[in-house]
C-alpha positions as CSV (number, residue, x, y, z in Angstrom):
1,M,20.9,-41.8,-14.5
2,A,22.6,-41.4,-11.2
3,A,24.0,-44.7,-10.1
4,I,22.2,-45.3,-6.8
5,S,24.4,-47.8,-5.2
6,P,22.6,-49.3,-2.4
7,A,24.5,-48.3,0.7
8,R,25.2,-50.7,3.4
9,R,22.9,-49.9,6.1
10,D,24.1,-49.6,9.7
11,T,23.1,-52.8,11.6
12,S,21.6,-50.8,14.4
13,T,18.7,-49.9,11.9
14,A,18.5,-53.0,9.8
15,V,20.1,-56.3,9.1
16,Y,19.7,-58.0,5.7
17,P,20.5,-61.6,5.1
18,V,23.3,-62.4,2.8
19,A,21.0,-63.6,0.1
20,M,19.0,-60.2,0.4
21,D,22.2,-58.3,0.0
22,S,23.0,-60.4,-3.1
23,L,19.6,-59.5,-4.6
24,I,20.3,-55.8,-4.3
25,T,23.9,-56.3,-5.8
26,A,22.4,-58.4,-8.8
27,S,19.5,-55.9,-9.3
28,A,22.1,-53.0,-9.4
29,R,24.3,-54.9,-12.0
30,A,21.2,-55.7,-14.2
31,L,20.4,-51.8,-14.1
32,A,23.8,-51.0,-15.1
33,A,23.5,-53.3,-18.2
34,G,20.1,-51.7,-19.0
35,D,18.0,-54.9,-18.0
36,A,15.2,-53.1,-16.0
37,L,12.9,-56.1,-16.0
38,G,15.8,-58.4,-14.6
39,A,16.4,-55.8,-11.9
40,L,12.8,-55.7,-11.0
41,K,12.5,-59.3,-10.8
42,R,15.0,-59.4,-7.8
43,V,13.7,-56.5,-5.8
44,A,9.9,-56.1,-6.9
45,L,8.6,-57.2,-3.5
46,R,11.0,-55.4,-1.3
47,D,10.2,-52.0,0.4
48,D,13.5,-51.1,2.1
49,P,15.1,-48.0,0.9
50,P,17.9,-49.5,-1.4
51,A,15.3,-51.6,-3.0
52,L,13.0,-48.7,-3.5
53,A,15.9,-46.7,-5.1
54,L,16.6,-49.5,-7.6
55,R,12.9,-50.1,-8.2
56,G,12.6,-46.4,-9.0
57,I,15.6,-46.5,-11.6
58,A,14.1,-49.7,-13.2
59,M,10.6,-48.0,-13.4
60,A,12.3,-45.0,-15.1
61,Q,14.0,-47.2,-17.6
62,L,10.7,-48.6,-18.6
63,G,9.2,-45.2,-19.1
64,E,7.0,-45.1,-15.8
65,H,8.3,-41.7,-14.8
66,P,5.6,-40.7,-12.2
67,R,6.0,-44.0,-10.5
68,A,9.8,-43.7,-10.6
69,R,9.7,-40.3,-9.0
70,E,7.4,-41.6,-6.2
71,L,9.7,-44.6,-5.5
72,L,12.9,-42.4,-5.4
73,R,11.3,-40.0,-3.1
74,R,10.2,-42.9,-0.7
75,A,13.7,-44.2,-0.8
76,A,15.2,-40.8,0.0
77,R,13.0,-40.4,2.9
78,G,13.6,-44.0,4.2
79,F,17.4,-43.5,4.5
80,G,18.5,-42.4,8.0
81,A,20.0,-39.2,9.1
82,H,23.4,-40.9,8.9
83,E,22.8,-42.1,5.3
84,E,23.2,-38.7,3.5
85,L,25.2,-40.2,0.7
86,S,22.3,-42.5,-0.2
87,R,20.0,-39.7,0.0
88,A,22.0,-37.6,-2.4
89,R,22.1,-40.5,-5.0
90,C,18.3,-40.5,-4.8
91,V,18.2,-36.7,-5.4
92,V,20.4,-37.0,-8.5
93,A,18.3,-40.0,-9.7
94,E,15.1,-38.0,-9.5
95,A,16.7,-35.1,-11.1
96,E,17.5,-37.4,-14.1
97,V,13.9,-38.5,-14.2
98,A,12.8,-34.8,-14.1
99,L,15.1,-34.3,-17.0
100,A,13.4,-37.0,-18.8
101,V,9.9,-35.7,-18.4
102,R,11.1,-32.2,-19.1
103,D,10.2,-30.8,-15.8
104,L,12.5,-27.8,-15.8
105,G,10.6,-25.7,-13.4
106,S,12.1,-27.0,-10.2
107,S,15.0,-25.3,-8.4
108,P,18.6,-26.7,-9.2
109,R,19.7,-26.1,-5.6
110,A,18.7,-29.6,-4.4
111,L,20.9,-31.1,-7.3
112,A,23.7,-28.8,-6.4
113,A,23.6,-29.7,-2.7
114,A,23.4,-33.5,-3.7
115,L,26.5,-32.8,-5.9
116,A,28.3,-31.3,-3.0
117,T,27.5,-34.4,-0.8
118,L,28.7,-36.8,-3.3
119,E,31.9,-35.0,-3.8
120,V,32.6,-34.9,0.0
121,H,32.0,-38.5,0.3
122,G,34.3,-39.4,-2.5
123,D,31.5,-40.8,-4.8
124,H,33.1,-39.1,-8.0
125,A,31.1,-41.3,-10.6
126,N,27.7,-40.1,-9.3
127,A,29.1,-36.5,-8.9
128,L,30.1,-36.5,-12.5
129,Q,26.5,-37.8,-13.3
130,A,25.0,-34.8,-11.3
131,R,27.2,-32.4,-13.3
132,L,26.1,-33.9,-16.6
133,I,22.4,-33.6,-15.6
134,A,22.9,-29.9,-14.8
135,A,24.6,-29.3,-18.1
136,R,21.8,-31.1,-20.0
137,R,19.3,-29.1,-18.2
138,L,21.0,-25.9,-19.2
139,L,21.1,-26.9,-22.7
140,L,17.4,-27.5,-22.8
141,L,16.8,-24.0,-21.3
142,G,19.2,-22.4,-24.0
143,R,21.7,-21.3,-21.5
144,L,24.6,-22.4,-23.7
145,D,27.4,-20.5,-22.0
146,E,26.6,-22.0,-18.6
147,A,26.2,-25.4,-20.2
148,E,29.6,-25.3,-21.7
149,A,31.2,-24.3,-18.3
150,T,29.5,-27.2,-16.6
151,L,30.6,-29.7,-19.3
152,T,34.2,-28.2,-19.2
153,Q,34.2,-29.5,-15.6
154,L,33.9,-33.0,-16.8
155,N,37.2,-32.7,-18.9
156,G,40.1,-34.7,-17.5
157,H,37.9,-37.1,-15.6
158,S,37.9,-40.8,-16.5
159,L,34.3,-41.5,-17.3
160,P,32.5,-45.0,-17.6
161,P,31.7,-45.8,-21.2
162,S,28.1,-45.1,-20.8
163,L,28.5,-41.8,-19.0
164,A,31.2,-40.7,-21.4
165,A,28.7,-41.2,-24.3
166,V,26.0,-39.2,-22.8
167,A,28.6,-36.5,-22.1
168,E,29.6,-36.5,-25.8
169,L,26.1,-36.5,-26.7
170,A,25.7,-33.3,-24.7
171,A,28.8,-31.8,-26.2
172,A,27.6,-32.5,-29.7
173,E,24.3,-30.7,-28.9
174,L,26.2,-27.8,-27.5
175,A,28.2,-27.5,-30.7
176,L,25.1,-27.9,-32.8
177,R,23.3,-25.2,-31.0
178,S,26.2,-22.9,-31.9
179,L,26.4,-24.2,-35.5
180,R,29.8,-25.8,-35.0
181,V,28.9,-28.9,-37.3
182,A,32.6,-30.3,-37.5
183,P,33.1,-30.3,-33.6
184,A,29.6,-31.9,-33.3
185,R,30.5,-34.8,-35.8
186,A,33.7,-35.4,-33.8
187,A,31.8,-35.5,-30.5
188,L,29.3,-37.9,-31.7
189,A,32.0,-40.2,-33.2
190,R,33.5,-40.2,-29.7
191,A,29.9,-41.1,-28.4
192,H,29.5,-43.8,-30.9
193,E,32.8,-45.3,-29.7
194,A,31.9,-45.1,-25.9
195,A,28.4,-46.4,-26.5
196,G,29.9,-49.4,-28.4
197,R,32.0,-50.2,-25.3
198,A,29.0,-49.6,-23.0
199,R,27.0,-52.2,-25.0
200,V,23.7,-50.7,-23.9
201,P,21.2,-51.0,-26.9
202,A,19.2,-47.8,-25.9
203,L,22.4,-45.7,-25.8
204,L,23.6,-46.9,-29.1
205,A,20.1,-45.9,-30.5
206,E,20.4,-42.5,-29.0
207,V,23.7,-41.9,-30.7
208,A,22.5,-43.2,-34.0
209,E,19.5,-40.9,-33.8
210,A,21.9,-38.0,-33.2
211,L,23.8,-38.8,-36.0
212,A,20.8,-39.2,-38.4
213,T,19.7,-35.4,-37.3
214,L,22.8,-34.1,-39.2
215,E,21.3,-35.4,-42.4
216,R,17.9,-33.9,-41.8
217,P,16.5,-30.6,-43.0
218,A,17.6,-27.9,-40.4
219,A,16.1,-24.9,-42.4
220,R,14.4,-23.8,-45.7
221,R,16.1,-21.4,-48.1
222,L,13.2,-19.3,-49.5
223,F,13.4,-17.7,-52.9
224,A,11.0,-16.4,-55.3
225,G,8.7,-19.2,-56.6
226,G,9.9,-21.8,-54.1
227,E,12.3,-23.1,-51.5
228,L,15.0,-25.4,-51.0
229,A,15.7,-27.6,-47.8
230,L,19.2,-27.4,-46.3
231,R,21.1,-29.6,-43.9
232,L,22.8,-28.0,-41.0
233,D,26.3,-28.0,-42.4
234,E,24.7,-26.1,-45.5
235,V,23.1,-23.7,-43.2
236,A,26.2,-22.9,-41.3
237,A,28.1,-22.5,-44.6
238,L,25.5,-19.8,-45.6
239,L,25.8,-18.0,-42.2
240,A,29.5,-17.9,-42.7
241,S,29.3,-16.5,-46.3
242,D,29.4,-13.0,-47.6
243,A,25.5,-13.0,-48.1
244,L,23.1,-10.8,-46.2
245,V,21.1,-13.5,-44.4
246,I,17.6,-12.9,-43.0
247,D,17.3,-15.7,-40.5
248,A,13.8,-16.5,-39.5
249,C,15.0,-19.3,-37.1
250,R,16.8,-17.0,-34.9
251,R,14.9,-13.8,-35.9
252,G,17.7,-11.6,-37.0
253,L,19.9,-10.7,-40.0
254,G,23.6,-10.3,-40.6
255,V,26.6,-11.1,-42.8
256,G,28.7,-14.1,-41.5
257,A,31.9,-13.0,-43.3
258,S,32.0,-9.5,-41.4
259,N,30.6,-11.0,-38.1
260,A,27.8,-8.5,-38.2
261,W,24.6,-9.7,-36.6
262,Q,21.6,-7.6,-35.9
263,P,19.1,-9.4,-33.5
264,L,15.4,-8.6,-34.1
265,A,13.7,-11.2,-31.9
266,R,12.3,-8.6,-29.6
267,R,11.2,-6.3,-32.5
268,P,8.8,-8.6,-34.5
269,V,7.3,-5.6,-36.6
270,L,10.9,-4.6,-37.9
271,F,11.6,-8.3,-38.6
272,A,8.5,-8.9,-40.4
273,L,9.3,-5.8,-42.6
274,V,12.9,-7.0,-43.4
275,R,11.8,-10.6,-44.1
276,A,9.1,-9.3,-46.5
277,L,11.6,-7.1,-48.3
278,A,14.2,-9.9,-48.5
279,E,11.8,-12.4,-50.0
280,A,10.9,-10.1,-52.8
281,W,14.6,-9.2,-53.4
282,P,15.9,-7.9,-55.9
283,G,12.3,-6.6,-56.4
284,D,10.3,-4.0,-54.4
285,V,7.4,-4.7,-52.2
286,D,4.2,-2.5,-52.3
287,R,3.0,-0.7,-49.2
288,E,-0.3,-2.8,-48.6
289,T,1.7,-6.0,-48.6
290,L,4.2,-4.6,-46.0
291,I,1.4,-3.3,-43.8
292,A,-0.2,-6.7,-44.0
293,A,2.9,-8.5,-43.0
294,A,3.8,-6.0,-40.2
295,F,0.5,-5.1,-38.7
296,N,-1.5,-8.2,-39.6
297,T,-4.4,-6.3,-41.4
298,R,-5.9,-6.4,-44.8
299,H,-7.8,-3.1,-44.7
300,P,-5.1,-0.4,-44.2
301,D,-5.8,3.3,-43.5
302,D,-3.8,6.4,-43.2
303,T,-2.8,5.5,-39.6
304,H,-1.2,2.2,-40.9
305,R,0.7,4.0,-43.8
306,A,2.0,6.6,-41.4
307,R,3.0,3.9,-38.9
308,L,4.7,2.1,-41.7
309,R,6.8,5.0,-42.7
310,V,8.0,5.3,-38.9
311,E,8.9,1.6,-38.7
312,I,10.7,1.7,-42.1
313,G,12.8,4.5,-40.7
314,R,13.6,2.5,-37.6
315,L,14.6,-0.4,-39.8
316,R,16.8,1.7,-41.9
317,A,18.7,2.9,-38.8
318,L,19.2,-0.6,-37.7
319,V,20.5,-2.0,-40.9
320,T,22.6,1.0,-42.1
321,E,25.8,-0.9,-41.9
322,L,24.3,-3.9,-43.9
323,A,21.9,-2.6,-46.3
324,Q,19.9,0.3,-47.6
325,I,16.1,0.4,-47.8
326,E,15.0,2.7,-50.7
327,A,11.5,4.1,-51.5
328,T,10.0,3.1,-54.9
329,A,6.8,4.1,-56.7
330,R,4.9,1.1,-55.3
331,G,6.6,0.7,-51.9
332,F,10.3,-0.1,-50.9
333,V,13.2,-2.2,-51.7
334,L,16.1,-3.7,-49.9
335,K,19.6,-3.1,-51.4
336,P,22.4,-4.9,-49.5
337,L,25.7,-3.1,-49.5
338,G,28.7,-4.4,-51.5
339,E,26.7,-6.1,-54.2
340,R,25.9,-9.1,-51.8
341,A,23.2,-11.6,-52.4
342,V,20.1,-11.8,-50.0
343,V,19.3,-15.1,-48.5
344,V,16.1,-15.8,-46.4
345,L,16.2,-18.8,-44.0
346,A,13.2,-20.1,-42.5
347,P,12.5,-23.0,-39.8
348,P,12.2,-26.4,-41.5
349,I,8.6,-26.4,-40.4
350,A,6.3,-23.7,-41.5
351,G,4.1,-21.9,-39.1
352,D,4.3,-20.1,-35.7
353,Q,4.4,-23.4,-34.0
354,A,7.6,-24.5,-35.7
355,S,9.8,-24.0,-32.3
356,L,7.2,-26.0,-30.3
357,A,7.2,-28.7,-32.9
358,A,11.0,-28.8,-32.9
359,L,11.1,-29.1,-29.1
360,L,8.6,-32.0,-29.1
361,A,10.3,-33.9,-31.8
362,D,12.7,-35.3,-29.4
363,G,10.0,-37.9,-28.4
364,A,10.0,-36.7,-24.6
365,A,7.1,-35.6,-22.6
366,W,7.2,-31.8,-22.0
367,S,5.1,-29.8,-19.5
368,T,3.5,-26.6,-20.6
369,S,5.9,-24.7,-17.9
370,A,9.0,-26.5,-19.4
371,L,8.1,-25.4,-23.0
372,A,7.5,-21.9,-21.9
373,L,10.9,-21.9,-20.1
374,A,12.7,-23.3,-23.1
375,L,11.1,-20.9,-25.5
376,G,11.0,-17.7,-23.3
377,A,7.4,-17.2,-23.8
378,S,4.4,-17.2,-21.4
379,Q,2.5,-20.2,-20.5
380,R,-0.7,-18.7,-22.0
381,T,1.0,-18.2,-25.3
382,I,2.3,-21.8,-25.3
383,Q,-1.1,-23.2,-24.4
384,R,-2.6,-21.5,-27.5
385,A,0.0,-22.9,-29.8
386,L,-0.4,-26.3,-28.3
387,A,-4.1,-26.1,-28.8
388,E,-3.6,-25.2,-32.6
389,L,-1.0,-28.0,-33.0
390,E,-3.3,-30.6,-31.3
391,A,-6.3,-29.6,-33.5
392,A,-4.0,-30.1,-36.5
393,G,-3.0,-33.6,-35.0
394,R,0.7,-32.8,-34.7
395,V,0.8,-33.2,-30.9
396,R,-0.9,-35.1,-28.1
397,S,-1.3,-34.8,-24.5
398,I,-1.3,-37.2,-21.6
399,G,-2.4,-36.7,-18.0
400,R,-4.5,-33.9,-16.6
401,A,-3.9,-30.6,-14.8
402,R,-0.5,-30.4,-13.3
403,T,0.5,-33.8,-14.5
404,Q,-0.3,-32.9,-18.3
405,R,2.5,-33.6,-20.7
406,W,2.7,-33.1,-24.5
407,L,4.2,-35.3,-26.8
408,S,4.9,-35.5,-30.7
409,P,6.2,-38.5,-32.5
410,P,9.9,-38.1,-33.2
411,L,11.1,-37.9,-36.8
412,A,12.9,-41.3,-36.6
413,G,9.9,-43.1,-35.3
414,F,11.0,-43.9,-31.9
415,T,10.9,-42.1,-28.7
416,T,14.0,-41.0,-26.6
417,I,14.8,-43.8,-24.0
418,L,16.0,-42.8,-20.4
419,L,19.4,-44.0,-19.9
420,L,20.2,-45.1,-16.5
421,P,22.2,-45.8,-14.7
422,A,25.1,-44.2,-16.6
423,A,27.6,-45.1,-13.9
424,L,27.3,-47.6,-11.2
425,Q,29.7,-48.0,-8.2
426,M,29.1,-50.7,-5.6
427,E,30.1,-50.0,-2.0
């Protein structure tokens, strides 16, 4: 969380007794150590802007995110026109809370403006925190190149231990998204070391949870008569092998050893056909089964058969460098080039809602709009999928209308804890 250092206010607008200033300082130090209740005890009855800002951070640490945002906004409004540095810190703090509740729909311009203000005033610790928030937001939206560029800007800076741990966690996630398991392990090792120096229990728990994800199933390998759960390093090894991989997680197919990859996320019919052919390999698939998989009908007619021939022709043209699709008496068969094996990878959770369940498994509260942004789908599509998951008891909602958020119990049994402040500089 942004380290909102209570700025010393101009004596023309407010004069605080020394005891009150010491309360602000003590509250800020308690927050830096992760003691939210201790911080609240010192400023709970105060309504001046510095106290409101610290109360907002404390409420965020306790999971009261709507109240935290309200307090931070009140604090930002309370600071005078000459206190733009304090207002910028409040903006960064609110951006961290928005990230925690997965409110990804707001414009990043306010955070960028706050970052510029922090740099102008020499508040480098909070400027680095703002960059880290921006990078984590880009990661959640799947904009990996932009996230990597933002994280690169943190290199070469001396980061406080807690902020360094969060930065390494983000670097590890970026590496895992790109299936670079070894760099991810190295980043998590650095995060563990930094978290140990920070001595913040919640941060240590976050690192431990990230390390545990490397040992959990990341995908399923499907084959005739069964399936096999694979860890992420095993998935990476398969994707780098000489096998023809039909990847239902990323909706595409390719041969890692030749760096050939054919995305089919925007062509669901073709992907359904190639997946059905791959699951039956080395055997063939009859036409009725292919029609049912691609067109979602159990009563095919001549129009479906004609359309199947057209779609098979399109699929042949797309995979010509990787495999051949030959007609048989019953239907069609997939024959990879070069005597390669065929591997089918599926998400670790079966069903159309697998991506949703994977996002919600982090234990954070997501809005419908944020889920739609992260998955690149319409809000209506996400709402239907959430309704099905809720009926199955796999997700739950809190709030109503615009404040509604969706949650799912994380795999480890505890929720993500908001870590703030990650850096704290007292003026």
